[in-house]
Every structure is written in structure tokens, then in C-alpha cells.
C-alpha positions as a printed Julia matrix, in Angstrom:
306×3 Matrix{Float64}:
  70.12  141.1   115.63
  71.15  137.54  116.46
  69.05  136.16  113.57
  70.71  138.62  111.19
  74.16  137.44  112.27
  73.19  133.8   111.73
  71.81  134.57  108.27
  74.95  136.48  107.37
  77.14  133.6   108.52
  75.13  131.12  106.47
  75.36  133.35  103.41
  79.13  133.51  103.75
  79.5   129.74  104.1
  79.62  128.92  100.36
  82.41  131.47   99.87
  84.36  129.93  102.73
  83.98  126.49  101.18
  85.23  127.78   97.84
  88.38  129.02   99.52
  88.98  125.85  101.53
  92.39  124.13  101.22
  90.81  120.95   99.83
  89.26  122.88   96.95
  92.46  124.81   96.34
  94.56  121.65   96.15
  96.64  121.06   93.04
  94.86  118.42   90.98
  97.24  115.66   89.86
  96.05  113.12   87.31
  98.43  110.16   87.48
  98.38  107.44   84.87
  99.56  104.78   87.35
  99.12  104.33   91.11
 102.82  104.71   91.9
 102.88  108.29   90.62
  99.67  109.19   92.43
 101.2   107.8    95.62
 104.45  109.68   95.04
 102.67  112.96   94.29
 100.72  112.58   97.53
 103.94  111.9    99.46
 105.52  115.04   98.02
 102.48  117.27   98.12
 100.56  116.21  101.2
  97.42  118.28  101.57
  98.63  120.65   98.85
  97.69  118.11   96.18
  94.76  115.89   95.29
  96.21  112.94   93.38
  94.2   110.24   91.64
  95.22  107.4    89.34
  93.72  106.42   85.99
  94.58  102.77   86.57
  94.92  100.21   89.33
  97.53   97.55   90.02
  95.06   95.0    88.69
  95.04   96.57   85.22
  97.57   96.27   82.4
  98.72   99.88   81.9
  99.25   99.2    78.2
  95.57   98.36   77.71
  93.35  101.15   79.04
  90.19  102.59   77.5
  90.12  106.37   77.01
  86.78  106.71   78.81
  84.86  110.01   79.06
  85.35  109.97   82.84
  89.13  109.97   82.37
  88.91  112.74   79.77
  86.94  114.86   82.25
  89.59  114.32   84.92
  92.39  115.34   82.55
  90.36  118.41   81.56
  90.38  119.57   85.18
  93.96  118.55   86.02
  96.78  120.94   86.88
  99.38  118.21   86.36
  99.36  114.94   84.4
 102.03  112.61   85.81
 102.63  109.42   83.82
 105.4   106.93   83.2
 106.06  107.88   79.6
 108.49  105.8    77.51
 105.44  104.84   75.41
 103.79  102.85   78.2
 100.53  104.8    77.75
 100.87  105.41   74.0
  97.64  103.54   73.25
  95.4   105.81   75.34
  97.06  108.88   76.89
  97.39  110.94   73.65
  93.65  110.59   73.12
  92.92  111.74   76.67
  95.17  114.77   76.28
  93.77  115.73   72.9
  90.13  115.41   73.87
  90.56  117.14   77.22
  91.26  120.52   75.65
  93.46  121.33   78.65
  96.39  123.4    77.37
  98.21  123.22   80.72
  98.9   119.49   80.5
  99.86  119.01   76.87
 103.31  117.56   75.99
 106.03  120.14   76.45
 104.04  122.11   79.03
 104.96  122.26   82.75
 101.74  120.41   83.55
 102.87  117.31   81.67
 105.34  115.09   83.55
 106.94  111.85   82.32
 108.61  109.9    85.12
 110.77  107.82   82.78
 112.61  110.96   81.67
 114.26  111.06   85.11
 115.82  107.56   85.03
 118.23  105.42   83.02
 116.23  103.15   80.74
 117.0    99.46   80.28
 116.21   97.2    77.32
 116.49  100.03   74.79
 116.08   98.29   71.4
 118.86   98.7    68.85
 116.35   98.05   66.09
 112.66   98.87   66.32
 110.49   96.16   64.78
 106.84   95.83   65.82
 106.86   92.22   64.66
 108.88   91.57   67.82
 105.81   92.31   69.94
 105.05   95.12   72.38
 108.46   96.77   72.31
 109.16  100.41   73.22
 111.58  102.63   71.33
 112.66  104.45   74.49
 113.37  101.31   76.49
 111.48   99.21   79.0
 108.86  101.44   80.67
 108.29   99.4    83.86
 110.58  101.64   85.9
 108.54  101.56   89.12
 109.96   98.31   90.52
 113.4    99.74   91.37
 113.39  102.02   94.45
 116.4   103.88   93.06
 114.16  105.0    90.2
 111.49  106.15   92.65
 114.12  108.33   94.37
 115.17  109.9    91.05
 111.58  110.54   89.97
 110.77  112.06   93.37
 113.4   114.75   92.89
 112.15  115.59   89.41
 108.47  115.55   90.41
 109.08  117.77   93.44
 110.82  120.29   91.19
 107.86  120.23   88.8
 105.36  120.76   91.62
 107.37  123.77   92.74
 107.36  125.11   89.18
 103.61  124.94   88.67
 102.73  125.97   92.24
 105.49  128.45   93.16
 103.59  129.95   96.09
 104.05  126.63   97.92
 107.56  125.87   96.64
 109.12  125.88  100.1
 106.63  123.31  101.4
 107.19  121.0    98.44
 110.95  121.23   99.01
 110.52  120.42  102.69
 108.26  117.46  102.0
 110.6   116.15   99.31
 113.51  116.31  101.75
 111.48  114.41  104.35
 110.47  111.77  101.8
 114.08  111.41  100.59
 115.27  110.83  104.17
 112.65  108.18  104.86
 113.2   106.56  101.45
 116.97  106.29  101.9
 116.44  104.64  105.28
 114.0   102.17  103.73
 116.37  101.44  100.84
 119.18  100.62  103.26
 116.87   98.16  104.99
 115.67   96.63  101.69
 119.22   96.24  100.38
 120.24   94.37  103.53
 117.17   92.12  103.42
 117.63   91.36   99.71
 121.22   90.1    99.94
 120.16   86.39   99.65
 118.48   87.13   96.3
 121.64   88.16   94.48
 122.41   85.75   91.65
 119.15   83.8    92.0
 117.85   82.58   88.61
 114.22   83.36   87.76
 111.74   82.96   84.93
 109.32   85.78   84.09
 105.87   85.6    82.56
 106.31   89.05   80.97
 109.49   91.02   80.48
 108.34   93.61   82.97
 110.78   93.19   85.84
 114.12   94.18   84.32
 114.55   97.1    86.74
 113.73   94.9    89.72
 116.28   92.34   88.56
 118.88   95.03   87.92
 118.44   96.32   91.47
 118.45   92.96   93.23
 120.95   91.12   91.03
 118.39   88.48   90.03
 119.2    86.56   86.85
 116.42   86.18   84.29
 116.95   82.86   82.47
 113.57   82.52   80.7
 110.52   84.56   79.65
 107.22   82.78   79.18
 105.84   85.18   76.56
 107.32   84.39   73.12
 107.19   88.13   72.39
 106.34   91.0    74.76
 102.57   91.17   75.17
 101.93   87.88   73.34
 100.38   85.08   75.4
 102.41   81.84   75.34
 101.04   78.71   73.72
 101.35   75.29   75.33
 104.03   74.32   72.82
 106.03   77.43   73.67
 105.73   76.72   77.39
 106.95   73.19   76.77
 109.97   74.68   75.02
 110.65   76.94   78.01
 110.35   73.93   80.32
 112.86   71.98   78.24
 115.3    74.93   78.23
 115.09   75.18   82.03
 116.52   71.69   82.38
 119.94   73.0    81.32
 119.53   76.4    83.0
 117.13   76.0    85.94
 115.11   78.77   87.54
 114.34   78.94   91.26
 110.95   80.58   90.7
 108.62   81.99   88.03
 107.37   85.55   88.51
 104.19   87.18   87.27
 102.43   90.46   87.96
  99.23   91.14   89.89
  97.36   92.16   86.72
  98.36   89.1    84.68
  96.5    85.87   84.05
  98.49   83.41   86.21
  97.79   80.26   84.22
 101.07   80.24   82.25
 103.13   80.73   85.42
 101.09   78.14   87.29
 101.66   75.63   84.47
 105.4    76.16   84.6
 105.37   76.07   88.39
 103.64   72.69   88.39
 105.75   71.13   85.64
 109.13   72.55   86.7
 108.41   72.12   90.43
 109.29   75.73   91.25
 107.24   78.39   93.1
 105.04   80.78   91.11
 105.41   84.22   92.67
 102.71   86.84   92.21
 104.25   90.28   92.69
 102.24   93.47   93.14
 102.59   95.44   89.91
 102.53   98.66   91.9
 100.84  100.32   94.88
  97.56   98.53   95.55
  98.69   95.25   94.03
  98.32   93.39   97.34
  96.86   93.95  100.8
 100.29   94.95  102.1
 101.22   97.25   99.21
  99.1   100.14  100.42
 101.75  102.76   99.68
 105.2   102.94   98.06
 106.95  101.63  101.16
 104.54   98.72  101.53
 104.89   97.94   97.82
 108.61   97.22   98.18
 108.2    95.58  101.59
 105.75   93.1   100.1
 107.72   92.54   96.88
 110.83   91.58   98.83
 108.91   89.41  101.28
 107.37   87.39   98.45
 110.69   86.94   96.63
 112.55   85.92   99.78
 109.84   83.43  100.76
 110.02   81.81   97.31
 113.81   81.71   97.31
 113.79   79.99  100.7
 111.13   77.5    99.6
 113.04   76.67   96.43
 116.31   75.71   98.18
């Protein structure tokens, strides 16, 4: 009799595993690490969130690999930035996945940029101007006010596609909002010395960060968005900085630092490597650490440049 009970228990084990919470988790395919991190904050053990990219990759330039197509095929929700950031690869993933739930216009397709006010919206769209986006600058993740707005919209979407757990998503969103507002109050106080500081940027990817902190962008190293600067162009930037100096030059964790390092050496200003998103540095392990580290690096450079 005991042996029969053991055999029965073993036979039932696969069924128990199929019904386990981990297997029942909502599968979130995020295009960028910040949205995977946010989905995990809002969903906890209700979701299984993964990112297609890392903070060491340019999100404009991603290959639509079969492994990514397979992940989209199995996703319940695709959460991306939108605003044409992923236009070179996401449409192909969606099309080849055959997953009707996550196509544009469906509840399973979420664009974070739809929840925020876009900056740098072009008045005239001309591709000869470089990597410009019709809907505005898509690098919305480096303003914590944008993260708060996206969190509200993403929590509502999670509740829509998983209504049986709507109350838990609402509770977790409220908890995240409370912790985020506390962190923002701390960041705003810490960042006060940065207001009005002039900076140069390697790529025009920090407009939301500058808008939040009151930093003043006086030069961009790329002659056009997405176009690497030549030495002659850098020399022109250096000459322009003599009349309008910058206190630092900023580049992202996924960018080749050589242009910023050249300007740093020749203009005698710090070159500041900022984490592009979650995972962009040892300290930026989550959304809170991402902004902690970003501010720490900017403040250190501003102090050094005095």
C-alpha cells in the first residue's frame, strides 16, 4: 500500500509542476532592460520578464534573431519604448512570431513612450538629418518622472490582460509609486547643484535627463544623430566650446568612448560614462540603482570640473 501511494504521488508530480505559479506567470517580453525591470516591480512573482537587449547594446541596432522571435511567439505582453526606437527590428519580430496577442493595437502590445510627453519632436522629417524619429526623442527612460508615468500605464495594462490578478497588480503599483516618489524627492534634493550646468553630449540621447535636472546642452559630438564624428568635426566642437564652455562631456554605456575621451583630453573636462539603463553599471542593478548611479556620476564630474 505504501509503494502504491509513492507511485501515485510521483505520477501526479508532473501535473503539479504544470500548475506551479512560476509556469503560470505572465510572460513579458521587454525590448529594453528598463521595461523588464519595471514589469517585474509591478508584477512580482505574477510575471516573468526578460529583455531583448542589454545596457551595453544600442537599442536602435538589434538583430531580429530566431531566439528573439521564439520569445515573442510565447509572450503574453510585449513592452517596448516605441516612438520608433525599435523600428529597425521589432516589426520583424512581431510579424514572424505569429503571436496575435502581441500585435500592434492589441492589449498585449505596450509602448511606453505613449504614456509620456515627448521632447525633440521634429517639425520637418528629413532622413538626411540622421537618425531622427517622427514621434520625438525615444530615450525616455532617463527621467524618473517618465518612469512614474509609464508605471501607471503598464500596471493598467497588466490588469487588463490578467484580470484575475488585477487587485494584486494595483497593490504592487501603489507600493512602487510610494517608493518611487520617496526616491524622486531624494534625487531632486541631491541634484540641486547640477541645475544650469553646461554639458556636451556624444549622442543626443539625454534630452529627458537634461530636462529633469536643468542641465544645459551646449554641444553634441555627433554631426547628425547616429553618425560618428570625424576628427575635423570634433575640432569644430572644441573650437565652439571656447566661447560656450562645457563642464563635462557625457556618453552612454553602449557607446564607443573615443570621441568623448578626445574631447575630454583636449578641452580638459571630465568624460562621464552614464549607464544607458538598468544593468549599465555595477550599481545600476535595478531602476532605483540606475538613477542613484547616474546622479552620483554627474555630481562627481561637476565637483571635479569646478
